[in-house]
C-alpha positions in Angstrom: 10.2 5.4 -6.4 9.5 2.7 -9.0 6.1 2.7 -10.8 4.4 -0.4 -12.2 1.3 -1.0 -14.4 -0.4 -4.1 -13.2 -2.4 -5.8 -15.9 -4.7 -8.6 -14.7 -4.2 -11.1 -17.5 -3.5 -14.7 -16.9 -1.2 -15.1 -19.8 1.0 -12.2 -18.9 4.0 -12.9 -16.7 4.4 -9.8 -14.6 7.6 -9.0 -12.8 7.4 -6.6 -9.8 10.6 -4.9 -11.0 9.8 -4.5 -14.7 7.4 -1.8 -16.1 4.7 -3.3 -18.3 2.6 -1.4 -21.0 -1.1 -1.3 -20.7 -3.0 -3.9 -22.8 -6.4 -2.7 -23.9 -7.7 -6.0 -25.3 -9.2 -7.0 -22.0 -11.3 -4.0 -20.9 -13.2 -6.0 -18.3 -10.2 -6.8 -16.3 -9.0 -4.5 -13.5 -6.0 -2.3 -14.1 -4.2 -0.5 -11.3 -1.2 1.8 -11.2 1.1 0.7 -8.4 4.2 2.4 -7.0 6.7 0.6 -4.8 7.2 2.8 -1.7 9.6 0.6 0.4 11.3 -2.7 0.7 12.1 -3.7 4.3 14.6 -6.6 4.5 16.0 -8.6 7.4 12.6 -9.8 8.6 13.1 -13.5 9.3 10.3 -15.3 7.5 7.8 -12.5 7.6 4.3 -13.9 7.5 1.6 -11.4 8.3 1.1 -7.6 8.4 -1.6 -5.6 10.2 -2.2 -1.9 10.7 -2.8 -0.2 14.1 -4.6 3.1 13.7 -4.1 4.1 17.3 -0.3 4.1 17.1 -0.1 4.5 13.3 2.2 1.5 12.9 2.4 -1.9 11.4 2.8 -5.2 13.2 4.7 -7.9 11.3 4.8 -11.5 12.5 8.3 -13.1 11.9 8.7 -16.8 12.3 12.4 -16.9 12.8 14.5 -19.9 11.8 12.2 -22.7 13.2 14.0 -22.7 16.6 11.8 -22.8 19.7 11.1 -19.2 20.9 12.9 -17.4 18.1 9.8 -16.0 16.5 8.2 -12.7 17.3 6.5 -9.4 16.2 8.3 -6.4 14.6 6.8 -2.9 14.5 7.3 -0.7 11.4 6.0 2.7 10.2 4.1 3.2 7.0 7.2 4.1 5.2 8.7 0.7 5.9 11.1 1.8 8.6 11.6 -0.6 11.5 10.5 0.9 14.8 11.1 -2.1 17.1 12.5 -5.4 15.9 11.9 -7.0 19.3 8.4 -5.7 20.1 7.3 -9.2 21.0 9.8 -12.1 21.5 9.4 -15.7 22.6 7.0 -16.9 20.0 7.6 -20.1 18.0 6.2 -19.8 14.5 3.7 -16.8 14.6 1.4 -16.3 11.6 -1.9 -14.4 11.6 -2.5 -11.2 13.6 -5.6 -9.3 14.8 -6.3 -6.4 17.1 -9.1 -6.3 19.8 -9.2 -3.6 22.4 -5.8 -3.4 24.2 -4.7 -6.8 22.9 -3.1 -8.1 19.8 -3.9 -11.8 19.0 -1.4 -13.9 17.1 -1.6 -17.6 16.1 1.5 -19.6 17.1 1.0 -23.1 15.6 -0.7 -24.8 18.5 -1.9 -21.8 20.5 -3.5 -18.4 20.2 -1.4 -15.8 22.0 -2.7 -12.5 23.6 -0.2 -9.6 23.6 -0.3 -6.2 25.1 -1.0 -3.8 22.2 1.1 -1.0 23.7 4.2 -2.9 25.1 4.3 -6.1 23.1 4.3 -8.2 26.3 2.8 -11.7 26.1 -0.3 -11.7 28.4 -2.0 -15.1 27.9 -1.7 -18.3 25.8 -4.7 -20.3 24.7 -3.4 -23.8 23.7 -5.4 -26.2 21.4 -3.1 -29.2 21.2 -0.2 -30.4 19.1 -2.4 -32.0 16.5 -3.4 -28.5 15.2 -1.8 -26.0 12.8 -3.3 -22.6 13.6 -3.0 -19.8 11.0 -4.9 -16.6 10.5 -6.8 -14.6 13.0 -9.8 -12.2 12.7 -12.3 -10.5 15.0 -16.1 -10.1 14.4 -18.4 -7.2 15.3 -19.2 -8.8 18.7 -15.6 -9.0 19.7 -15.2 -12.7 19.2 -11.8 -13.8 18.0 -11.5 -16.5 15.3 -8.4 -18.5 14.2 -8.1 -21.0 11.3 -6.8 -24.5 11.8 -5.4 -25.8 8.5 -4.6 -29.3 9.9 -8.2 -30.2 10.9 -10.1 -27.9 8.4 -11.6 -26.0 11.3 -12.1 -22.6 12.7 -11.7 -21.9 16.5 -13.4 -19.2 18.5 -12.4 -17.2 21.5 -15.4 -15.6 23.2 -14.5 -13.1 25.9 -11.5 -14.3 28.0 -12.6 -18.0 28.1 -10.9 -20.9 26.5 -10.5 -21.4 22.7 -13.2 -23.7 21.4 -13.8 -25.4 18.1 -16.4 -23.2 16.4 -16.8 -25.2 13.1 -15.1 -28.1 11.5 -15.8 -29.3 8.0 -14.0 -30.5 4.8 -16.1 -27.9 3.0 -13.7 -25.3 4.6 -10.9 -26.9 2.5 -8.2 -26.3 5.1 -8.9 -22.7 5.9 -6.0 -20.3 5.8 -6.9 -16.6 5.6 -9.9 -15.3 7.6 -11.7 -12.0 7.4 -14.8 -11.3 9.6 -17.1 -8.7 8.0 -20.6 -7.9 9.2 -22.2 -11.3 9.8 -19.8 -13.3 7.6 -16.4 -14.8 7.8 -14.6 -14.9 4.5 -12.2 -17.7 4.1 -9.2 -18.0 1.8 -8.7 -21.8 1.6 -5.5 -23.6 1.1 -7.2 -26.7 -0.3 -7.7 -30.3 0.9 -4.9 -32.8 0.1 -4.9 -33.7 -3.6 -6.0 -37.2 -4.5 -3.7 -37.1 -7.6 -0.1 -37.9 -6.8 2.3 -35.1 -7.6 -0.5 -32.4 -7.8 -0.8 -29.6 -5.4 -4.1 -29.0 -3.6 -6.1 -25.9 -4.4 -8.7 -24.0 -2.4 -11.7 -21.8 -3.1 -12.8 -18.4 -1.8 -15.5 -19.4 0.8 -17.8 -17.6 3.2 -19.4 -18.8 6.5 -22.5 -17.2 8.0 -21.6 -16.4 11.6 -25.2 -17.0 12.9 -26.1 -20.2 11.0 -22.6 -21.5 10.3 -23.7 -22.2 6.7 -20.7 -22.7 4.4 -20.9 -21.4 0.8 -18.4 -21.3 -2.0 -17.9 -17.8 -3.5 -15.7 -19.2 -6.3 -17.1 -22.2 -8.1 -13.7 -23.7 -8.9 -10.6 -24.0 -6.7 -8.2 -21.1 -7.3 -4.9 -21.8 -5.6 -3.2 -22.1 -2.3 -5.0 -19.1 -0.9 -3.5 -17.3 2.0 -4.4 -13.7 3.0 -7.7 -11.9 2.3 -8.4 -8.1 2.6 -11.2 -5.8 1.6 -10.4 -3.8 -1.5 -13.7 -1.9 -2.0 -17.4 -2.4 -1.3 -17.7 -5.4 -3.7 -14.2 -6.8 -4.0 -11.4 -8.5 -2.0 -7.7 -8.9 -2.5 -6.5 -12.5 -2.0 -2.9 -13.8 -2.0 -1.9 -17.2 -3.4 1.2 -18.4 -1.4 2.5 -20.9 -3.9 1.8 -18.9 -7.1 3.0 -15.6 -5.6 0.0 -13.7 -7.0 -2.6 -11.3 -5.7 -6.1 -11.7 -7.2 -9.2 -9.5 -7.0 -12.3 -11.5 -6.0 -15.8 -10.2 -6.3 -18.7 -11.1 -4.0 -20.4 -12.5 -7.1 -17.7 -15.1 -7.6 -15.4 -13.6 -10.2 -11.7 -14.1 -9.5 -9.1 -12.3 -11.6 -5.4 -11.7 -11.5 -4.5 -8.3 -10.0 -0.8 -8.3 -9.3 2.1 -10.8 -9.6 4.6 -10.7 -6.7 6.8 -13.7 -5.6 6.2 -17.1 -4.2 5.5 -17.2 -0.4 3.4 -14.0 -0.2 1.5 -14.5 3.1 -1.2 -12.5 5.0 -1.3 -9.3 3.0 -2.5 -5.9 4.3 -4.5 -3.4 2.3 -5.3 0.0 4.0 -8.2 1.2 1.9 -8.3 4.9 2.9 -4.5 5.2 2.4 -4.5 2.9 -0.7 -1.4 1.1 0.7 -0.7 -2.6 0.0 1.8 -4.4 2.2 3.1 -7.8 1.1 5.0 -10.0 3.6 7.3 -12.4 1.6 8.2 -15.3 3.8 11.1 -17.0 2.0 12.6 -13.6 1.0 12.5 -12.3 4.6 11.1 -8.9 3.6 8.0 -6.7 3.4 7.1 -4.7 0.4 4.8 -1.6 0.6 3.0 -0.3 -2.5 0.8 2.7 -3.2 -2.3 1.6 -5.2 -3.9 4.2 -7.4 -7.3 3.0 -8.5 
C-alpha cells in the first residue's frame, strides 16, 4: 500500500506516486491523507465508475477503441479485482452511468441505454439523434433520469418509460458534462463553451439548476476548467474532476473551489463512496481505474 499526503495548493505539483510533506502555510486549504488501494489496468478507455450497494460491486464504462459496438461495462469489486469484463457488450462509446430500480442507465453518444442491473443485458435504447453528444447520467428523488448533452448545451430527461425529451437547453449550462441530482437541485460540472480566443481551451463553471423552476445559477463565479465528474464529499462540499488538467478539486456550496488532489490527464466521471471513504478514478487514456482510501 502506498500512502500520499495531498496538499491543496495551486503552486504545488503533486505526483500520485511521490510522497509530499505537509505544508502548514495554508491552514485554510483542505488536507487529506490518501492511500492507493488498487490499480486495475486493461480497461479500454475507462470513463465512468459507479457503486451498486445491492451487489457490492462497481460498474465501469469502457469505451473500447472507437469501433462500433466494442464498448461496454465491466464489473469490479471494491478491491479493484475484475468480476466480469463483459458484463455488458455491444455499446459504442459509453460514458456516464446511473442506477434506478432494476436498471442501469448509460449514455452512449446519441442514445441513453437501459440495462438489466443483475445480468448486464441491454433492455432498451432511447435515441436522441446524431447531432448530440450525451455524457453523464443522474437520477432525481422522483425517479426521473437526466443525461447531459455537451454538443447542444442541454440536459435531457427520461420520465418513467417514455421517450427521452429535452428538459433544458441554454448556453448558461456551458456544455454540461458531469451531473448530480441532489434533493431539488441538479449540480453541473461544465466543460465550457467554445473559446472565442484562438488556441485557448474553453473552461466551465460549477453550476446548479433548480429542478422545479429550471433556474440556472453559477456556484463558482469564474470558470474553473474542463470539468467532468461530480460527487458529494460531505454535507457542504463536492469533489469535481477536471479532465484536461487531471485534477480533483473540492468545491463548496458557497462557491469556493480549491485543489484537493492531482491525478493524471483524462480523469473522467469519478466515484466517491462517502461511508467507505473510497475514491475511484477512471483514467481514460491510461486504460485503468485507481481506487484510494481517503482519511479525512
